[in-house]
C-alpha distance (Angstrom), angle and dihedral (degrees) to the residues before:
residue distance angle dihedral
M1 . . .
A2 3.73 . .
V3 3.77 120.9 .
E4 3.87 115.3 -117.5
L5 3.83 105.7 -121.9
L6 3.68 93.8 -154.3
P7 3.80 113.6 34.7
D8 3.81 119.6 -165.5
E9 3.78 92.7 -108.2
L10 3.81 94.3 56.5
W11 3.89 89.4 43.2
N12 3.86 89.4 51.4
E13 3.85 90.1 51.0
F14 3.68 92.3 47.0
K15 3.84 104.5 43.2
P16 3.86 99.8 68.7
L17 3.81 88.4 56.2
L18 3.85 94.8 61.9
P19 3.70 120.4 101.9
E20 3.74 122.7 -130.2
H21 3.76 116.1 -91.0
P22 3.79 109.3 -103.5
P23 3.98 112.0 -119.2
N24 3.78 118.5 -110.7
P25 3.78 108.5 -135.3
K26 3.79 89.4 -160.4
G27 3.77 95.5 52.5
G28 3.68 114.3 -129.6
R29 3.79 131.8 153.3
P30 3.88 120.7 -23.7
W31 3.67 117.4 -105.7
A32 3.79 115.2 -91.9
D33 3.79 118.9 -108.7
D34 3.76 112.0 -79.9
R35 3.75 93.5 -143.8
K36 3.71 92.3 54.3
C37 3.79 90.3 49.0
L38 3.83 93.1 52.0
R39 3.81 92.6 44.8
A40 3.86 90.8 54.1
L41 3.86 90.3 42.6
I42 3.87 88.8 55.8
F43 3.78 88.3 50.0
I44 3.78 94.3 50.6
M45 3.73 93.7 47.2
R46 3.91 92.5 47.1
S47 3.82 96.4 43.0
G48 3.78 97.8 35.3
I49 3.85 94.4 -137.0
P50 3.79 117.4 152.4
Y51 3.87 112.7 -101.3
Q52 3.86 91.8 -112.3
M53 3.82 91.5 58.1
L54 3.85 93.2 59.6
P55 3.72 109.1 122.8
R56 3.81 103.9 -118.6
E57 3.82 92.6 -163.1
V58 3.74 94.1 56.2
F59 3.85 97.1 46.9
G60 3.78 104.2 26.0
V61 3.81 93.7 -129.2
S62 3.75 133.8 80.7
G63 3.79 127.2 -114.3
S64 3.83 88.7 -118.7
T65 3.85 90.8 54.0
C66 3.88 90.4 49.7
W67 3.85 91.4 48.5
R68 3.76 92.6 50.2
R69 3.86 91.4 44.5
M70 3.82 90.2 49.4
A71 3.87 90.7 51.1
W72 3.82 92.2 48.5
W73 3.72 94.3 47.1
T74 3.67 91.2 48.3
S75 3.92 92.1 50.6
V76 3.76 91.8 52.7
G77 3.80 95.4 47.1
V78 3.78 101.3 -112.3
W79 3.83 96.0 138.2
T80 3.83 94.1 48.6
E81 3.79 92.2 53.0
L82 3.82 92.6 43.9
H83 3.90 87.9 51.9
H84 3.84 89.1 51.4
R85 3.85 92.1 48.1
I86 3.74 95.0 48.7
L87 3.94 91.2 47.3
N88 3.80 90.0 48.9
N89 3.85 93.6 49.2
L90 3.88 91.1 47.5
G91 3.86 89.2 46.6
L92 3.77 89.2 53.1
L93 3.79 91.4 51.5
G94 3.84 92.1 47.9
K95 3.81 91.0 -118.5
I96 3.78 97.3 131.1
D97 3.64 117.6 93.7
K98 3.69 111.5 -162.1
S99 3.79 93.3 -173.5
K100 3.80 89.3 74.7
S101 3.94 97.0 51.2
V102 3.69 124.8 126.0
V103 3.75 128.6 -148.4
D104 3.72 116.3 -156.4
S105 3.85 130.9 -175.1
Q106 3.71 135.3 -172.2
S107 3.75 127.1 -153.0
T108 3.86 122.3 -153.9
R109 3.66 126.2 -163.7
A110 3.81 113.8 -118.4
V111 3.85 101.6 -137.0
F112 3.81 94.3 -174.9
G113 3.83 96.1 28.1
G114 3.72 95.2 129.0
A115 3.79 142.6 -88.3
I116 3.77 119.8 -30.0
P117 3.80 107.2 -118.6
G118 3.71 95.3 -146.0
R119 3.84 145.2 -69.9
T120 3.70 115.9 -40.6
P121 3.77 110.4 -120.1
């Protein structure tokens, strides 16, 4: 049996976060279905295929549409809010184990950070 990429519970959590589609004063094509786009994006992220290789006949949306929707949702903060909601829900259910957390850091060389005071002894 195939696993559903976008169960109703996840969609119901995601749907209220979506912004309204801006109107196009010149008309044009109607917006692609958000649920189809999210389902295709989940497939792209899980499988690692390029956006342009997404089978349109399977998902009902093109890879280009998914790429544009991903960029738009990122710019309006949908992913950040979804992440916070999922963490809050997991925390309320007691399913977050902080003993298995990882803290990571990154150091970046400051190329023009100032004069070097002298040799280190």
